[in-house]
Each structure stands twice: as C-alpha cells, then as structure tokens.
N, C-alpha and C positions, 0 to 999 in steps of 0.2 A: 503493498501501500504506499509506503514512504518512498520507496522506489516512482511509483506511478507519480505521486505528487511531486516529485523533484523533475520528471519529466515533462510534466506539464508546464511547472512554473519556467522551464528552459524554453519552452515552444511559445509560451506567453511574450517573455523576454525578448526572443530572436526576432518575433511579429513586432511587437514595439518599435523595437530597433530599426526593423526594416522600413515600417511607416515613417519613421524619423528621418531617416537616409533619402527616401521619396520626397518628403519634403523640401528637404535642402537641396537635392538634386532638380526635383521640377522648379525651385523658386529661381535657382540658379541659371537656369536653361531657359527661364523665361514664361514657365505656364505656372497656372493657376492651381494650385491643389493645397487647399486647408483642411486638415485632419485636426479633427476636436479630441482632444486631450485634456483630459480634467487639469487643471492648474497648470495649464500651457497656453500661449499666445504664439501668434505667427506674426511679426513685425516687418515692416520695411526697413531694411539692414543699413539703408544710405540717410535716412530721415533722424535727422538732430533734432532735441528738445531744448526749449531756452525753460530756464526757473524763472518764474512769475516776479520772484522777490529779488535775486539778484542780476539776474539776464545770463549766466554761466549756462553753454550750449553743453549738452552733451547727449550719449547714448543708452536710452532708457534702461538697457540690460547691462549696462554699468554701475549702478546704483545699488547700494544697501536699500533693504527693505527693513523699516524702523519701525516701533512703536509711537505712537501719537501720546500715549499716555505718560505721566512723570516719570517712568523709569526708561523709559526713552530706549529699551531693551532694542538691540542689535535682532531682527528675526530670520533674516539670509544676507549672509555676505557677497559684496559683489563678487564676479569671478575675477580670479587673479591669474591663473595661467593663459598663454595665449591663444589654446585650444580652444578652453573655455570662455574666452573674449570673443572670440570667433561667433563660436555659437550663440553667444549672447546678442548679437545683432541681429540675427534673426529669431530666436525661439525663445522667449524668454517666459520667466516665473510668472504668472497674474498674480495681483493683490484681491483675492476673492478668498473665499470659504471662510468657517468658521474660525481658524486658527488667526488669521488676520484680523476679520471684524472685530472681534472681540479686544483685540489691540488696538483697532483704528489706525490701522496700518497705512503706511504708503511709502512710496520709493522717497528717498533722501537726495537732497540736491549734494552733488559730489566737492562742492566748494566749501573748503573748512572753515571760511569766515560768513558764511550763509546756514548752511545745514537745513534749509526748511523741509520740512514733509511736504512731499508734492502732492495733486490729487491724484486718486489710485485709477483714474481712468484716462491719465494724461497722453499716455503711449497710445491707446484708442481714440482718443476724441479728436476733432478738428479744435485748434484753441486758437483763439481770438482777443488780442490785449485792445482794448477800446480804452483810449488816453482822453480824459475829460481836460480841456486846457483853457486857459483863457485869462482876462483881467481878475485880480484878485478879488475886485467888488463884483463880480459877474456873479455869482450863486451856485457856484460849484458845488459845496455839499448839498444846498437845498434841490439843484436840480437832481442830484443821486438820488436822494431821498423820495422823490417823486417818481423818479424814471422807475427805480426799483419797485416801490410798490405798485406801481400802474403794469409793469412787467410780468408781477407774478397774478394777476387777478387772472380770472376765469375767462371773461372774454379777449385777453390780448392773447392767451394759451390757444382759443380757439380761431381768432385772426390768423395767428401765423401757423397753425397748426401740429403744436407741442402739446405732449400728452404731460410732459412735467418738468416744473423748474426746481431746481433742488439748490440751495446755499452749500457748498462744500466747508470744512472744516469750521474754523471761527466767525466765517462769514455773516450767518442768521446773528450771531450775539452781536458781531461788531456794527454791523447795518443798526440795529435795533437801538445799541446803545449812542452810537454815534448819530445817528441821521433820524430814523424812525420816532424817536421817544420825544425829541425836540419838536419835530415839525409835526406829527400826528397826534402825538400824546400830550403835548405840553402846549402846543399853537404858539412855539416859542421861533425865536431865531435861533440857526446854529453858530457856535462861538466860529471863529476867523480859525480856520486850520493854521496851525503855529508852524514856524519854518523847522525844517527837518534836520535831525540829530544823526540820523543813521542813515547808511546808503543803502538799507534793505527798504524795498519799498512792497508792502503787502497788500496785495488788493482783495477786492470784493471778488469771489470767485463762485459763478453759477452755472451749475449741471443742467442744459439743455437736453431732451429726449425727443427726437421725433421717431414717430412711429414707422415699423417695416412697410415701404410701399412697393408697388409692382416695378421689378425692375431693378430691384435693391434688396439683397440677402439679409440684411438686418437693419434695426433700428440706427438711424444716425444721432451721431452723442455729439455735441456740441459744448467747449466751455468755454465761457466767458469772464473775461478779467477784467474789471474796472478800476481803473487808477485816477487819484485824487490827490493834489499837491497845493501846496501852499500858493499862491499868486506870488509872493516875495522868490520861491524856489524856482519859480518859471520865468519871472522877468531879467533875474541873471544868467547870460548863459555858463558860466564857470560853475554855478548853483545847480543848475540844471542838467548838466552831464553828470553831476556828483551825486547828488540826491534824485533826481526824477530820472534817471537812464532808462525808464520805460519809454520815453517820447523818441529811443533809437531805435524801438522794435514794434512801436505800434502798430496794429491790424487798421486804424481807422481812428481817427480824431473829430471828438465833438468840440468845436472852439466855441467858446462863450463868449460874447461880447457885450456889456455893459452899457445901456442907452444911458444912464446916468455921469457917462464920462463925456458925452457927444454935447455940445452947446445947446445946438440949434432946437434938440428933443428936449432938453432942460428947460429953455425957454418958454416952451408951450404948457406946460404944467401947471397945475394950482401951486399957489405960493407953499401950501401945506404938504406939497408932493415932491418941493425940489430938494437938494441935499443944501446944505447950508455953505459945503464949499463943493463949487464944480471941479473936478480933479481932470483935468483935461490930459490922461493918459492916452495915447493913442493904440487902439486895438487891431490896427494892422501893423505897427511897429513889435506888439506882440507877435503876429501870428507869422510876420518874415522873420521874426529870430529863431522861434522855434522850426519854421520850414527849413531856415540855414542849417540850423544843428542836426536835423534829422537829415538831410540831403546831404550834409558831410560823414553822419555816420553810416549812409546806406553808400558813399561813395560815389556818388552823382556828380556829374559835371555842372557848374553854375547855371547851363540855361535848359537844362535837362528837365523836363516836367516829372511831378512824383505822382507814382502809379498807386497811391493810397487812399481812399475815400475820406474826404472831410465835411462834417456838416458845419457851416458858418451859422450859430446860431445869435439873435438878439434875445438875451433873456429878459426877464421882468417886461413882459408884452402887455400885463395888464396895464400898464402906464400910457402904452401907444395910443389908445383911445383918445387919450387929448391932445395927440399931435393930429389927427385925422379925423379931427370932429365931424363935418360934413361927409366924411367918406365912410363912417362907421359900419354901416350897412352892407356896403358892397366890398369890404375887406376881408376876404375868408379866413385870413390868418388871426382875426380878433375870436373867431368863434371854433369850437370843436367840430371836428370833420362830421359825415354823414355813418353812423354805425353800418358796417358789413360786414360780412362773409371771410372777404379777399381783401389782400392790400390794395390799396387804391392810389395808383403812381399818378394817375391824371391830379390828382390831391395836392401833391407832392410838387409838382412841375407847379400849378397855379401858385401855392404857398411861395416856391422859390423866384418865381417874376414880380411877385407882389413885394418881398422884403428885400430884393434887388432894389426896385423901384423906391422903395422908402429909403432903403440907405445913401439912393443918390440924391433923394430930396431933402433928409435931414441928419443924414448918420455921418460915419464917418466915411466917406466916396473911397478913400485909399482901399480897403476890405475888398470893392469889389475888384481893383485891378490885383492885389495880392492874392486871391484866389485865384488867378488864372496859372499860379505856378501848379497847380493839382490839374491831372487828368479828369479826375471825377470830382465834383464839388456838387453843392444844392444850400441854400439858404434857406433859414425856418427863424421863427419868433416863437418861445414858449415863456409861460410862466409856473414857477413851481409850485407857487402857494396861491395866486389870482390875486391877492392884496398885497399893499405894502404894508409894513410893519408900523404898529404904532408902539412906543416904548418898548418896543423888543417882541410883541405880541403880533400875532393875525386874529382875526375877528373869527374868521373860518379857512380853512383850506380848499382852494377851488382851482387846482391845476389845470393848465391850459396847452394843451397841443405836446405834452412831454414827450411821450412818444416819439413822435414824427423824426426826429434826427436819430435816435437808435434805429428804429425800422426800417428806415431809408440807408442806413448803413448794414444792416442786416440781409436787406435785399441786395443791394451791390456786391456785397460779401458771398453771395447766393445761397447763405444760410438758410433763407425763408424764400417763398415765390411770391408774385405777384399776380394781378388779376389777369 
C-alpha cells in the first residue's frame, strides 16, 4: 500500500512539473497557455511595477510577502538564486488564501527606505496614478472628499459598469478621518494640507472590479491611486520632485484652478463672498511648472506634447453664477447633468466649450494656451461643497459636477466605456 502511495505521489509530482514546464515554454514561444494552479499565478515577465509610496520600480516576484499586522512577519522570502529569480519573473505566489488573508499580507516594496506593503492585487490589476494638483487655495482636499463619496454611490457604479469599489489597507480610515468627517460629518472646512516632511507619499487606494464580459476571460481589476499634496509642495519645483514625486509617474492629472485668484471673477462677486485679499497667483504658471517637471521626468523634448490626460478644472463653481448672471439658465456647467445609465460624452464636450469661453472672458486666459501642451485635455467646473464657507462651516453640502473630471479621465484611459 505504501509503495502504491509513493508511486501515486511521484506520478502527480511529474504531472505538475510537466504542466509547469509547458506553461513556461508556451509563454516563451509566444503562445497563451495558462494552467490554473492553486496559490500560483502567471504574469508578464517584462512588466515592472512602481511602488505607490516611493516610486521604486520592481518585478513583483522579487518581493518579500509580509504580514501587515504589527508583528510584520515575513511570510515568504523573495527568491535569491538566479534560477528562482528567473522563474519568479513569470510564475509567482499569489497573496491569497487563509494563510495570507489572516495576516493581511501583501508584497513589500524592496526599497529599504520605504518597505510599504503593496495591494495584494497589484500584479494582477491595471494601476493608475491620479494626481490632484493645483493652487494651494483651490480646495483639492475638499474635492477629494466629495469625489470619493460620489464615486462609491450605487448610481455611479451602475453608470460606469463597476460591480464594487473597495478601499485597500488604511484607505477607508484615512479618507474618513482626513476628508469625510470634516465635510460630510461636521460640515466644516478641511484644514490646509501641511508641507510634507517625508519623501514617501501615501495615496488613497481604491480597487474597482468590473465583471467578466463577452470576449474577456476574467473580471477586470483596476487600482486607482489618489494623491493630494500641499500647494506649497507643488509651487516649488525642488520640493515637488522631493516630496511629490508621484507627479513624475502620474497616469492622469486633475488640475484645480482657484477662481478667487482671478481678479475679473472676484470683481463680479457680492462683497460678502469676496476674499479679503485677492492672491493673484497665476494658475497657468502652476500648470506650466508641473508640466515642465513631468516632461523632464519622462525625458521628453521641450516642444513634444504630453500624452497624459489632464482635466483643467475651475473649482468653487457655485460662485460663478454671480459672474454670468444673465446667462445662468443657459450655462450647463452650473447644473448637474441628466442622469443616464451610460456615460454621456456629448455633455463633457459642451462643458469643455463653456468653461473655455468663460476663462477667455473672465479668467486666467493663459490657462487655455498652457493646456495645449497636452494631447488629451478637457475643461471642467466643479464645486466640492456647493456653498462658500462662513466662519469655517457650510450650511449644507451640495456638490456640483465633481465626478466629471474623474469619469472623463477614466474614459480616456479606457477604464470605462462611453455611450
């Protein structure tokens, strides 16, 4: 009996080894052959990933798998021999199953100065870095608060065809404490984002799952990384590359321009809504500085257009009705779009035209010229709160068109489909 058991074990071992060799050989010679083996996954051997915190590039199979619990136990060491590392380029351990889930495990960034624990799906997902940039007073944090809150609503998930959205790691706690509790809990302004003291950037990370469709063998997995920095860290190029290095690797930009820095707009506002001091910082200068830094990081020449989507967005759009008083009823960006079950790109085209014309008449006209540095650009107007704060508080939160820039970007990145 023991002899028969030994023979059976040897047979199974040889069978699995043959399947593994077949998988490697079929991949090398350009064929698609994926054999489901529990606890293992077949990956693209040439695809490097970037750590969302420090930007270090790495092959996922070269990482330790560690526990995210306080003990930080290394559950599986990274391969060390040349043969092991070669195999780890194509065939890796998945961070699945009770052993890893109980430890909240993930791959660890190989940069010893970082050692962040990465999302467990990072090698399987399409990963996109969404950089929120712009004026220090534009309300980037308030925009994140409203944008994420709207993104998680059932109506939005149905609109974009997403089955679920999940915050990874500390994302839900960070979002609640840093953003949601202020805006939606206390109806208060969020304190200004302080200057960075660490070169590591901790983004909000959301996993979006799109169900399996015809022609696609598996569900589509997408990770969105949202970054928010102090305006001071973006205004100075040296601080930008040191403390906001994610700008150099962004998949898309949402650039928020503060209309209260544009004198012609401020002149049209009621006295109680005018800022005590008009800070005439140029939004175009900020965009140009970030654009040039990104261009240098990508190794592009000075005249070469940037092939990354950018949504140039006027914030605090609830104030703009005082500027176009006689045209309120015909100005589409002052109203929410009509609810449909598909993305309406015609609506975005109308908003783009309206906001461009508004800026040419009342705003920072150089923004229009600066935007030509990008191949894919559209203009938007949003209000994260719907009202100006009085003594640091809002009467109610009524956000306006906050999802427009993000959904347009997801469409341009081919994450979601349009009508």
